[in-house]
N, CA and C of each residue as an Amber inpcrd file, in Angstrom:
protein
   657
  61.5270000 278.6140000  62.8060000  61.5680000 280.3330000  62.4160000
  62.2670000 280.3080000  60.8750000  62.0610000 281.0450000  60.1030000
  62.1520000 281.1590000  58.8330000  63.5170000 282.1160000  58.7220000
  64.8020000 282.1820000  58.0440000  65.6300000 283.2500000  58.2910000
  65.8370000 283.6680000  56.6410000  65.4170000 284.9270000  56.5430000
  65.5050000 285.3290000  55.1130000  66.6720000 286.3870000  55.1000000
  68.0670000 285.6890000  53.8090000  68.9460000 286.6960000  54.0430000
  68.7640000 287.4930000  52.7020000  69.7280000 288.5530000  53.1400000
  69.4650000 290.0130000  52.0130000  69.8500000 289.5110000  50.6380000
  70.5800000 288.1710000  50.4370000  70.5600000 287.7990000  49.0360000
  69.3130000 286.9290000  48.6430000  68.3070000 286.7470000  49.1980000
  67.0320000 286.0030000  48.9290000  66.8550000 284.8920000  49.1540000
  68.0090000 284.1030000  49.8440000  68.1480000 282.8390000  50.1970000
  67.4220000 282.7300000  51.6640000  66.5760000 281.4580000  51.8210000
  65.7650000 281.4000000  53.0940000  66.1230000 279.7880000  53.5870000
  66.3600000 279.9080000  54.9870000  66.5860000 278.7120000  55.8920000
  65.6700000 278.6430000  57.1180000  65.1670000 277.0760000  57.2720000
  64.5220000 277.0390000  58.3140000  65.7690000 276.4140000  59.4400000
  64.9980000 277.3190000  60.6990000  65.6760000 276.9130000  61.7650000
  64.9300000 276.5380000  63.0510000  65.5170000 275.7800000  64.0270000
  64.5530000 275.3550000  65.3420000  65.4320000 275.7450000  66.1980000
  64.6070000 276.7670000  67.0610000  65.4450000 277.1810000  68.3930000
  65.0690000 276.4310000  69.7860000  65.6210000 276.3500000  70.6940000
  65.0910000 275.6020000  71.6350000  66.1810000 275.8430000  72.8680000
  65.7600000 275.2620000  73.9350000  66.6110000 275.5520000  74.8830000
  66.6460000 273.9640000  75.6190000  67.8900000 273.6770000  75.9950000
  68.5480000 272.4590000  76.8420000  69.2640000 272.8260000  77.7880000
  69.0060000 272.3160000  78.8340000  70.1760000 272.3570000  80.0810000
  70.0790000 273.9470000  80.4790000  69.3170000 274.7610000  80.0800000
  69.2440000 276.3400000  80.5330000  69.9000000 277.0140000  79.5200000
  70.6480000 276.3980000  78.1850000  71.3480000 276.8250000  77.4530000
  70.5920000 276.9750000  75.7100000  70.1720000 278.2760000  75.4980000
  69.6820000 278.4940000  74.1840000  70.5020000 277.9270000  72.9730000
  69.9370000 276.9620000  72.0460000  70.5150000 276.4090000  71.0830000
  69.6540000 276.5930000  69.6860000  70.3040000 276.5480000  68.6070000
  69.4980000 276.2530000  67.3700000  69.8250000 275.5360000  66.2640000
  69.4100000 274.8990000  65.5720000  69.7540000 274.1740000  64.6660000
  69.0630000 274.4780000  63.0860000  69.7130000 274.3290000  62.0510000
  69.0150000 274.4960000  60.6850000  68.3450000 273.0950000  60.0010000
  67.1070000 273.2710000  59.6070000  66.7220000 272.2140000  59.2240000
  66.6250000 272.0720000  57.6910000  66.8420000 272.9460000  56.9230000
  67.0430000 273.0270000  55.7960000  66.3840000 274.0330000  54.9910000
  66.6510000 274.1540000  53.7580000  66.5020000 275.5400000  52.8000000
  65.1360000 275.6250000  52.1370000  64.1640000 276.6630000  52.1010000
  63.2300000 276.8620000  51.8100000  63.4970000 277.5150000  50.1470000
  62.7270000 277.0070000  49.3170000  61.5950000 276.0110000  49.3330000
  61.5700000 274.5900000  49.2150000  62.9330000 274.0510000  49.2300000
  63.1290000 272.9160000  48.9780000  62.5070000 271.8240000  50.1600000
  62.8320000 272.6100000  51.3320000  61.9190000 271.8440000  52.6310000
  60.7460000 272.7950000  52.6710000  59.4600000 272.3060000  52.4540000
  58.2860000 273.1200000  52.5070000  57.9440000 273.3030000  54.1920000
  56.9570000 274.3410000  54.5120000  56.5030000 274.2730000  55.4910000
  55.9140000 273.2050000  56.1470000  55.4670000 272.2480000  55.5670000
  54.8880000 271.2270000  56.3460000  56.1010000 270.2550000  56.4260000
  57.1840000 269.9410000  55.5980000  58.3130000 269.3450000  56.2000000
  58.8650000 270.0030000  57.2370000  58.8850000 271.2770000  57.3950000
  59.7790000 271.7530000  58.2600000  59.0910000 271.5460000  59.6800000
  57.8210000 271.7460000  59.6260000  57.0370000 271.6340000  60.9110000
  57.5040000 270.0740000  61.3640000  57.2660000 268.9820000  60.2930000
  57.7120000 267.6870000  61.1840000  59.2520000 267.5720000  61.5260000
  60.2110000 268.1960000  60.6760000  61.6720000 268.1920000  61.3160000
  61.6670000 268.6870000  62.6500000  60.9340000 269.6660000  63.0570000
  60.9420000 270.4110000  63.9470000  60.1890000 269.5100000  64.9000000
  59.2450000 268.5330000  65.0450000  58.7540000 268.1180000  65.7600000
  59.6300000 266.8590000  65.9970000  60.3090000 266.2440000  65.3090000
  61.3690000 265.2260000  65.4220000  62.4600000 265.8360000  66.4520000
  62.9330000 266.9160000  66.3540000  63.6760000 267.6660000  67.1540000
  63.1100000 267.7880000  68.5160000  61.6810000 268.3830000  68.5150000
  61.4440000 268.4270000  69.8980000  61.5150000 267.1150000  70.9160000
  61.3000000 266.0940000  69.9820000  61.3950000 264.9730000  71.0420000
  62.7790000 264.7230000  71.5250000  63.8050000 264.8730000  70.7410000
  65.1210000 264.4950000  71.1280000  65.3600000 265.6360000  72.3310000
  64.7940000 266.8350000  72.2320000  65.0920000 267.6820000  73.3690000
  64.3990000 267.1800000  74.6290000  63.2350000 266.7560000  74.3210000
  62.4030000 266.1600000  75.4660000  63.2330000 264.9350000  76.0540000
  63.9330000 264.2870000  75.4210000  64.9890000 263.1870000  75.8440000
  66.3230000 263.7420000  76.3330000  66.5160000 265.2260000  76.4330000
  67.7010000 265.6450000  77.1770000  68.5460000 265.2600000  76.0870000
  68.5660000 265.3080000  74.3830000  69.7940000 265.0740000  73.4370000
  69.5880000 266.7090000  72.7240000  70.8030000 266.9950000  72.4160000
  70.9610000 268.1500000  71.5920000  70.6680000 268.0240000  69.9920000
  69.7050000 268.2930000  69.2790000  69.5870000 268.2710000  67.8670000
  70.5610000 268.8280000  67.0040000  71.5430000 269.9760000  67.7040000
  72.4600000 270.2080000  67.1320000  73.5950000 269.6580000  67.2310000
  74.1760000 268.8690000  68.1750000  75.0140000 267.9410000  68.4380000
  74.8350000 266.9110000  67.4680000  73.6110000 266.2940000  67.6660000
  73.3220000 265.2430000  66.9070000  73.4070000 265.3290000  65.1860000
  73.4400000 266.7120000  64.9170000  73.2820000 266.7970000  63.5090000
  74.7330000 266.8030000  63.0010000  75.5830000 267.2200000  64.0940000
  77.1980000 267.5340000  63.6920000  77.4500000 266.0750000  63.7820000
  77.3640000 265.3640000  64.5200000  77.6630000 263.8380000  64.4770000
  77.2950000 263.1230000  63.3660000  75.8590000 263.4250000  62.7800000
  75.6560000 262.7350000  61.6300000  76.4560000 263.0200000  60.2530000
  76.5750000 264.5760000  60.0850000  77.1470000 264.9720000  59.2230000
  78.8010000 264.4320000  59.2750000  79.5020000 264.3000000  60.2300000
  80.6640000 263.5240000  60.2590000  81.0010000 262.2400000  59.9570000
  79.6030000 261.6530000  60.3020000  79.7750000 259.9660000  60.0100000
  79.3760000 259.6170000  58.6290000  78.5620000 260.6660000  57.9620000
  78.0400000 260.7220000  56.4870000  78.9270000 261.1560000  55.4230000
  80.1130000 261.6820000  55.6800000  80.9210000 262.3830000  55.0600000
  82.5070000 261.7790000  55.1590000  82.7120000 260.6630000  54.9490000
  83.9150000 260.1930000  55.0090000  85.0590000 260.7490000  54.2280000
  84.6000000 261.5400000  52.7850000  85.4640000 262.1320000  52.1910000
  86.0780000 263.3180000  52.7280000  85.5980000 263.8930000  53.8100000
  85.8700000 264.9780000  54.3180000  86.6740000 264.9500000  55.6440000
  87.4170000 263.8760000  55.8540000  87.9020000 263.5140000  56.7200000
  89.3340000 264.4480000  56.8880000  89.9340000 265.2610000  56.1170000
  90.6460000 266.2450000  56.2370000  90.3290000 267.3060000  57.0790000
  89.2580000 267.5510000  57.5820000  88.7820000 268.6620000  58.4950000
  89.4860000 268.1490000  59.7670000  89.2520000 266.6180000  60.1990000
  89.6770000 266.1790000  61.4780000  91.4770000 266.1150000  61.4820000
  92.0550000 265.7620000  60.3810000  93.0420000 265.3310000  59.9490000
  94.2360000 266.6400000  59.8910000  94.0830000 267.5830000  59.3160000
  94.6050000 268.7060000  59.1930000  94.7630000 269.6760000  60.3250000
  96.0820000 269.7640000  60.9400000  96.1000000 270.6050000  61.8490000
  97.1040000 271.8470000  61.5510000  97.0870000 272.4660000  62.6110000
  97.9100000 273.9850000  62.3570000  99.3400000 273.2050000  61.9420000
 100.0140000 272.4440000  62.6640000 101.5440000 272.1540000  62.5330000
 101.4460000 271.6410000  61.0390000 100.6200000 270.8780000  60.5080000
 100.5410000 270.5460000  59.0150000 100.8870000 271.7630000  58.1190000
 100.1200000 272.6870000  58.4180000 100.2710000 274.2350000  57.4710000
 101.9630000 274.6880000  58.0250000 101.9480000 274.7540000  59.3590000
 103.4880000 275.1180000  59.5240000 104.3080000 274.4390000  59.0100000
 104.2460000 273.0420000  58.8740000 105.3570000 272.3580000  58.1920000
 105.6800000 272.6980000  57.0460000 104.7160000 273.0420000  56.1270000
 105.0760000 273.8910000  54.8040000 106.0240000 274.9890000  55.1400000
 105.6360000 275.6490000  55.6100000 106.1560000 277.3420000  56.0550000
 107.4440000 277.2680000  56.5750000 107.8310000 276.2510000  57.5690000
 108.9540000 275.9330000  57.9140000 109.8660000 274.9170000  56.9030000
 109.5880000 274.2760000  56.4030000 110.2700000 273.5460000  55.2690000
 110.8770000 274.4050000  54.5320000 110.1500000 275.4140000  54.1890000
 110.7390000 276.5890000  53.0570000 111.6900000 277.4200000  53.7730000
 111.6510000 277.4380000  54.9840000 112.6060000 278.3420000  55.6910000
 113.8330000 277.3590000  55.9480000 113.8390000 276.0520000  55.9630000
 115.2220000 275.1540000  56.4160000 115.6090000 274.8530000  54.8460000
 114.7130000 275.0170000  53.6480000 115.5240000 275.2960000  52.4490000
 116.0670000 276.5860000  51.9490000 116.0430000 277.2990000  52.6360000
 116.8600000 278.4450000  52.5370000 115.8780000 279.6280000  52.0830000
 114.7050000 279.7920000  51.7470000 113.8200000 280.3310000  51.5120000
 113.0580000 281.1570000  52.5460000 113.8710000 282.0990000  53.0750000
 113.5790000 282.4710000  54.4400000 112.4660000 283.6040000  54.2490000
 112.6400000 284.3930000  52.8630000 111.6970000 285.5920000  52.6310000
 110.2390000 285.0540000  52.2060000 110.5090000 283.5070000  51.1460000
 108.8930000 283.2440000  51.0460000 108.1420000 282.7490000  52.2350000
 109.0710000 282.2530000  53.4240000 108.6490000 281.8260000  54.7630000
 108.2080000 282.9790000  55.6170000 108.5890000 284.3860000  55.4310000
 108.2180000 285.0830000  56.4860000 107.6300000 286.3300000  55.8510000
 107.4990000 286.3310000  54.7020000 106.5380000 287.4580000  53.8820000
 105.2610000 287.5440000  53.8740000 104.3650000 286.3450000  53.9030000
 103.0390000 285.9430000  54.1450000 102.2290000 286.5690000  55.1250000
 101.3760000 287.5590000  54.7290000 100.5610000 288.0630000  55.4760000
  99.9110000 286.9950000  56.5860000  99.7740000 287.2230000  57.7480000
  98.9090000 286.4790000  58.8830000  97.5120000 286.0700000  58.3880000
  96.7700000 287.2390000  57.7250000  95.3760000 286.4950000  57.0290000
  95.4800000 285.5770000  55.9630000  96.7900000 285.6290000  55.3190000
  96.7670000 284.6720000  54.0490000  97.3440000 283.0610000  54.5030000
  97.9830000 283.2890000  55.7050000  98.2180000 282.2040000  56.5470000
  97.0540000 281.3300000  56.8440000  95.8600000 282.1070000  57.4150000
  95.0220000 281.3770000  58.4120000  94.1060000 280.8880000  56.9520000
  93.7910000 282.0680000  55.5770000  93.1350000 281.6510000  54.6720000
  93.3400000 280.4940000  54.3940000  94.7090000 280.0430000  53.9030000
  95.3710000 278.8630000  53.5580000  94.8780000 277.7550000  54.3490000
  95.0650000 277.6260000  55.9030000  94.8010000 276.6350000  56.7360000
  92.7950000 276.7110000  56.3460000  92.1470000 277.5400000  56.5950000
  90.5780000 277.3320000  56.2820000  90.4770000 276.5220000  54.9420000
  90.9800000 277.0050000  53.6280000  91.0890000 276.5000000  52.9100000
  91.0160000 274.8690000  52.8140000  92.1460000 274.4490000  53.4230000
  92.5170000 273.1160000  53.5840000  91.5490000 272.3690000  54.5580000
  90.8240000 273.1870000  55.7610000  90.1490000 272.5820000  56.3220000
  88.6800000 272.5230000  56.0990000  88.0550000 273.2920000  55.2410000
  86.6960000 273.4550000  54.6130000  86.8230000 273.1000000  52.9960000
  87.9680000 273.1630000  52.4760000  87.6950000 272.8100000  51.0740000
  86.8890000 273.6200000  50.1750000  86.5850000 275.0560000  50.6840000
  86.1120000 275.9050000  50.1890000  86.5200000 276.7360000  48.4960000
  86.3840000 277.3580000  48.0300000  87.0190000 278.1890000  46.9240000
  87.6530000 279.4490000  47.4960000  88.6980000 279.6140000  46.5380000
  89.2020000 280.9150000  47.3540000  88.2090000 282.2640000  47.0870000
  87.2670000 282.0770000  46.1790000  86.4760000 283.3240000  46.0500000
  85.4180000 283.3930000  47.0880000  85.0500000 282.2030000  47.6690000
  84.3280000 282.1600000  48.8460000  84.6520000 282.5930000  49.8930000
  86.1470000 282.2290000  50.0890000  86.7890000 282.6180000  51.5090000
  86.7040000 284.5610000  51.3440000  87.3020000 285.0120000  49.9940000
  87.5470000 286.3480000  49.9560000  86.1830000 287.2410000  49.9000000
  85.2400000 286.7740000  49.7510000  84.0220000 287.4970000  49.3500000
  83.0940000 287.0900000  50.8780000  83.6280000 286.2680000  51.7290000
  83.0800000 286.1700000  53.0190000  82.7880000 287.1440000  53.8160000
  81.7250000 287.1990000  54.4980000  81.3890000 288.2110000  55.4910000
  80.7650000 287.6350000  56.7380000  81.2630000 288.4220000  57.8520000
  80.9090000 287.9350000  59.2340000  79.3670000 287.6710000  59.3600000
  78.3350000 288.3970000  58.8040000  77.1410000 287.9810000  58.8530000
  76.6920000 286.5390000  58.4950000  77.6970000 285.8080000  57.7060000
  77.4640000 284.4100000  57.0940000  78.0180000 283.3970000  57.9550000
  78.7380000 283.8520000  59.0680000  79.5020000 283.2240000  59.7190000
  78.8000000 282.9130000  61.1920000  78.3060000 281.7280000  61.6570000
  77.4690000 281.7940000  62.8440000  78.4530000 280.8250000  63.7340000
  78.9050000 281.4100000  64.4780000  79.8930000 280.8290000  65.6020000
  79.4570000 280.1020000  66.7420000  77.6780000 280.1710000  66.7980000
  77.2720000 279.6460000  67.9560000  76.9900000 278.0220000  67.3220000
  76.6530000 278.2260000  65.9170000  75.8210000 277.0810000  65.3680000
  77.3240000 276.0850000  64.4870000  78.4060000 276.7300000  64.7320000
  79.5640000 276.5900000  63.5060000  79.0340000 276.1540000  62.4230000
  78.7170000 277.1090000  61.6140000  78.1680000 276.9970000  60.2820000
  78.4960000 278.0800000  59.4310000  78.8660000 278.1290000  58.3320000
  79.6090000 279.1090000  57.5410000  78.3340000 279.3590000  56.1160000
  77.4830000 280.3370000  56.3070000  76.6300000 280.3580000  55.1380000
  77.1000000 281.0600000  53.7290000  77.1490000 280.3440000  52.8390000
  77.8080000 280.5770000  51.7110000  76.7430000 281.1080000  50.7810000
  76.4130000 282.4270000  50.3090000  75.2500000 282.9360000  49.7350000
  75.5960000 282.5270000  48.3990000  74.3430000 282.6350000  47.3370000
  74.2590000 281.9120000  46.0980000  75.3980000 282.7730000  45.5950000
  75.4230000 284.2650000  45.3750000  76.1360000 285.1030000  44.6030000
  77.7870000 284.8090000  44.6570000  77.9360000 284.0530000  45.8920000
  79.3150000 283.7030000  46.2930000  79.7750000 282.4560000  45.8830000
  78.9540000 281.5230000  45.5210000  79.1860000 280.2500000  44.9720000
  79.2740000 280.1210000  43.4760000  80.2000000 279.1450000  42.9480000
  80.3450000 278.8330000  41.5500000  79.1860000 278.0330000  41.1610000
  78.0890000 277.3050000  41.8440000  77.1450000 276.7940000  41.3900000
  75.9740000 277.4360000  41.6430000  75.8250000 278.7230000  41.9920000
  74.9510000 279.6120000  41.9550000  73.8780000 279.4430000  42.8070000
  74.1720000 278.6440000  44.1080000  73.2240000 278.3020000  44.6250000
  73.7830000 278.3770000  46.5580000  73.2660000 278.8740000  47.4010000
  73.3920000 278.9220000  48.8340000  73.7960000 277.3870000  49.0680000
  75.0590000 277.4960000  49.9200000  75.1270000 276.1170000  50.9450000
  75.7350000 276.5030000  52.0300000  75.9290000 275.5540000  53.0830000
  76.5090000 275.7020000  54.5220000  77.5960000 274.8410000  54.3990000
  78.6320000 275.3740000  55.0290000  79.9090000 274.7570000  55.6070000
  79.6820000 274.5350000  56.9960000  80.0590000 273.3430000  57.2650000
  79.8830000 273.0330000  58.7440000  81.5100000 273.2940000  58.9640000
  81.6540000 273.8730000  60.3350000  82.9480000 274.5080000  60.8410000
  83.3400000 273.2880000  61.8600000  84.8420000 272.8780000  61.8280000
  85.1280000 272.0060000  63.0850000  85.8190000 273.2290000  63.9910000
  86.3670000 272.7990000  65.1750000  86.7100000 273.5730000  66.1100000
  87.9650000 274.7460000  65.7670000  88.5820000 273.6680000  64.9060000
  89.8320000 274.3530000  64.4150000  89.4340000 275.7550000  63.5220000
  88.4810000 275.3480000  62.9180000  88.0760000 276.1000000  61.6360000
  87.4050000 277.3020000  62.3760000  86.7130000 277.2030000  63.5530000
  86.3500000 278.5680000  64.3030000  87.3200000 279.2470000  64.9640000
  88.1590000 278.5840000  65.5230000  89.3420000 279.3120000  66.1150000
  90.0900000 280.1360000  65.0630000  90.0360000 279.7390000  63.7620000
  90.8560000 280.3700000  62.7820000  89.8850000 281.6970000  62.3640000
  88.6230000 281.3400000  62.2280000  87.6790000 282.4590000  62.0200000
  87.7670000 283.7360000  63.1070000  87.9370000 282.9710000  64.4190000
  87.8640000 284.0800000  65.4080000  88.9950000 285.0590000  65.3450000
  90.1340000 284.4700000  64.7630000  91.4790000 285.1570000  64.9830000
  91.1330000 286.1470000  63.6200000  90.9580000 285.6170000  62.6720000
  90.6800000 286.2830000  61.5610000  89.3580000 287.7300000  61.7870000
  88.7170000 287.5880000  62.9010000  87.6620000 288.5260000  62.9870000
  88.8500000 289.5930000  64.0600000  89.3870000 289.3330000  64.8240000
  90.3220000 290.1060000  65.4190000  91.0430000 291.1460000  64.3980000
  91.2660000 290.4440000  63.2570000  92.5910000 291.1730000  62.3580000
  91.7300000 291.8500000  61.4520000  90.4640000 291.8340000  61.5060000
  89.6330000 292.4050000  60.2590000  89.4010000 293.8840000  60.9070000
  89.6820000 294.1260000  62.0080000  89.2470000 295.5950000  62.1650000
  88.1310000 296.3430000  62.3410000  87.2250000 295.2410000  62.7170000
  85.7070000 296.1320000  62.5230000  85.1320000 295.8870000  61.2140000
  86.0580000 295.6690000  59.8250000  85.2310000 295.0610000  58.8570000
  84.1710000 294.3220000  58.7840000  83.0380000 294.4840000  57.6590000
  82.2100000 293.5080000  57.8390000  82.4550000 292.2450000  57.1280000
  83.7380000 292.0740000  56.1440000  84.4450000 291.6620000  55.4220000
  85.2890000 290.6390000  56.5460000  85.3710000 289.3090000  56.1450000
  85.9950000 288.4290000  56.6770000  87.4960000 288.6070000  56.5240000
  87.9050000 288.8570000  55.1570000  89.3040000 289.0880000  54.6760000
  89.3600000 290.6850000  53.9870000  89.4150000 291.6380000  55.0250000
  89.1340000 293.0420000  53.9740000  90.6590000 293.0810000  53.7980000
  90.3530000 293.9600000  52.2920000  91.7230000 294.2110000  51.7070000
  92.7910000 295.0860000  52.1340000  93.9260000 295.4080000  51.7550000
  94.8580000 296.3330000  51.9250000  94.2770000 297.6630000  51.9370000
  94.6580000 298.8260000  52.8350000  94.2020000 299.6770000  52.9370000
  92.4500000 300.2660000  52.9710000  91.5820000 299.3430000  53.0980000
  89.7800000 299.3450000  53.0240000  89.4270000 298.2820000  53.8530000
  88.5860000 298.4470000  54.6180000  87.7010000 297.8880000  55.5510000
  86.5190000 297.3490000  54.6890000  86.4040000 298.0170000  53.5510000
  85.1630000 297.8640000  52.5940000  85.0920000 296.7100000  51.3240000
  86.4650000 296.6070000  50.9570000  86.6280000 295.9320000  49.7170000
  87.7120000 294.6260000  49.9290000  87.4000000 293.4600000  49.5880000
  88.0930000 292.4510000  49.7540000  89.4090000 292.2940000  49.2300000
  90.4460000 291.4420000  49.5490000  91.7200000 291.1750000  48.7730000
  91.3450000 290.5370000  47.6090000  92.1380000 291.3200000  46.6260000
  91.8900000 290.7600000  44.9500000  92.3490000 289.5470000  45.0030000
  91.9110000 288.7960000  44.0650000  92.2990000 287.3880000  43.6530000
  93.6650000 287.1690000  43.4510000  94.1950000 288.2640000  42.8380000
  95.5930000 287.9190000  42.3130000  96.6750000 288.1660000  43.7910000
  96.0540000 288.6490000  44.5490000  96.9830000 288.9330000  45.9020000
  96.8920000 287.3690000  47.0790000  95.8230000 286.7830000  46.9210000
  95.9000000 285.3530000  47.5730000  96.3820000 284.7340000  46.8170000
  96.1860000 284.5440000  45.4040000  96.9780000 283.5720000  44.6220000
  98.6680000 283.9140000  44.7470000  99.0560000 284.7820000  45.0660000
 100.4700000 285.3000000  44.9870000 101.0510000 284.4530000  46.3260000
 100.3090000 284.7820000  47.3280000 100.6170000 284.4460000  48.5640000
 100.5270000 282.9100000  49.0070000  99.2110000 282.5630000  47.9150000
  99.4860000 281.1100000  48.0200000 100.5280000 280.1800000  47.3380000
 100.9800000 280.9780000  46.0260000 102.2380000 280.2490000  45.2250000
 103.3330000 280.3540000  46.0790000 103.5830000 281.8170000  46.6570000
 104.6630000 281.8150000  47.4920000 104.8560000 280.4380000  48.4740000
 103.7260000 280.4850000  49.5330000 103.7310000 279.6610000  50.4810000
 104.1440000 278.0960000  50.1440000 103.6210000 277.8530000  48.9310000
 103.8680000 276.4030000  48.3210000 104.7280000 276.0820000  47.0200000
 105.4770000 277.3030000  47.0820000 106.5080000 277.1850000  45.8870000
 107.6820000 276.0560000  46.3770000 107.8300000 275.2480000  45.4070000
 108.7120000 274.1570000  45.5060000 108.3110000 272.8760000  46.1450000
 106.8660000 273.0350000  46.5020000 105.8390000 271.7580000  46.9140000
 105.5120000 270.9710000  46.0400000 105.1810000 269.8380000  45.9060000
 104.3370000 269.3080000  45.0420000 102.8520000 268.9870000  45.2670000
 102.5770000 270.3900000  45.6180000 101.2470000 270.4870000  45.7620000
 100.4440000 271.1000000  44.6100000  99.5570000 270.5660000  43.8380000
  99.1770000 271.3720000  42.9560000  98.2620000 272.6860000  43.4230000
  98.0360000 273.6190000  42.7110000  97.8560000 275.1400000  43.2090000
  96.2130000 275.4780000  42.5900000  96.2190000 274.5190000  41.5250000
  95.0050000 275.0040000  40.7120000  93.6690000 275.2500000  41.3220000
  93.3660000 274.4640000  42.4130000  91.8310000 274.6540000  43.1560000
  92.1350000 274.4490000  44.4510000  91.3810000 275.0370000  45.2720000
  91.1650000 274.5550000  46.6590000  91.1790000 273.3440000  47.1500000
  89.9960000 272.5450000  46.3400000  89.6550000 271.2300000  46.6640000
  90.8470000 270.1640000  46.2380000  91.7860000 270.3350000  45.0990000
  92.8900000 269.6440000  44.8830000  93.9410000 269.6220000  45.5730000
  94.0650000 271.1630000  45.9710000  95.0590000 271.2100000  46.9890000
  94.5850000 270.6370000  48.3000000  93.5500000 270.5580000  49.0740000
  92.7020000 269.9750000  50.2000000  92.9620000 268.1970000  49.9140000
  92.5850000 267.9750000  48.6720000  93.1700000 266.1990000  48.5510000
  94.3610000 265.9340000  48.6800000  95.3230000 266.6030000  47.9980000
  96.4800000 266.2700000  47.9110000  97.1810000 266.4170000  49.2840000
  96.8650000 267.5870000  50.0860000  97.1390000 267.5310000  51.3810000
  96.7460000 266.3760000  52.4390000  95.5300000 265.9280000  52.1350000
  94.9240000 264.8130000  52.8240000  95.5180000 263.6650000  52.5890000
  96.2740000 263.2560000  50.8790000  96.6850000 262.2420000  50.7030000
  98.2620000 262.1660000  51.3570000  98.9730000 263.5770000  51.8690000
 100.1920000 263.5910000  52.0300000 100.4690000 263.3480000  53.8930000
  99.1340000 263.2510000  54.3960000  99.0570000 263.1490000  55.7380000
  99.1380000 261.4670000  56.0330000
């Protein structure tokens, strides 16, 4: 099937049933992946299903094995992020450790886990987060490159997204702003929260990717 997003982006998906459970796997982006090639990819995955294997699971395993530079997804835990917060408290910065909104704490952790840009998280909408397939579809207008892309989510990231959904109060936005369910937080608000959380730490604040790389090097 071809999924068409409101932004104009289009993705090929293959839906199937395995052991009585409905599953779906993303094949690729159209038109980069043509109809002919999409059918070939579908046929290849039909063979896996016939053999009792899950194409979705196989894809996740392949992604993990092919991306050694993203081991931070596996290595960073909730305790790693908490360590920064509690170190602040131990150093006497109680206000800095306690005044950060829960959404910002989760946002910081998600940035560390996924290495996305802050703007991509701030403008994320729930329609872009596929909990079943553990995928976050970032549309072109939210991407610095101007091209849509997919972030594959770990179990930890899925759990954090679920908590953010509970905190969103029914908003279509993942992180609705203060006093509004239809507008995201301003950039300077999350910047201020992150600076407060990382004050006194030797972690560069300039970008989420440098933040994630530095955190990984410290683990």
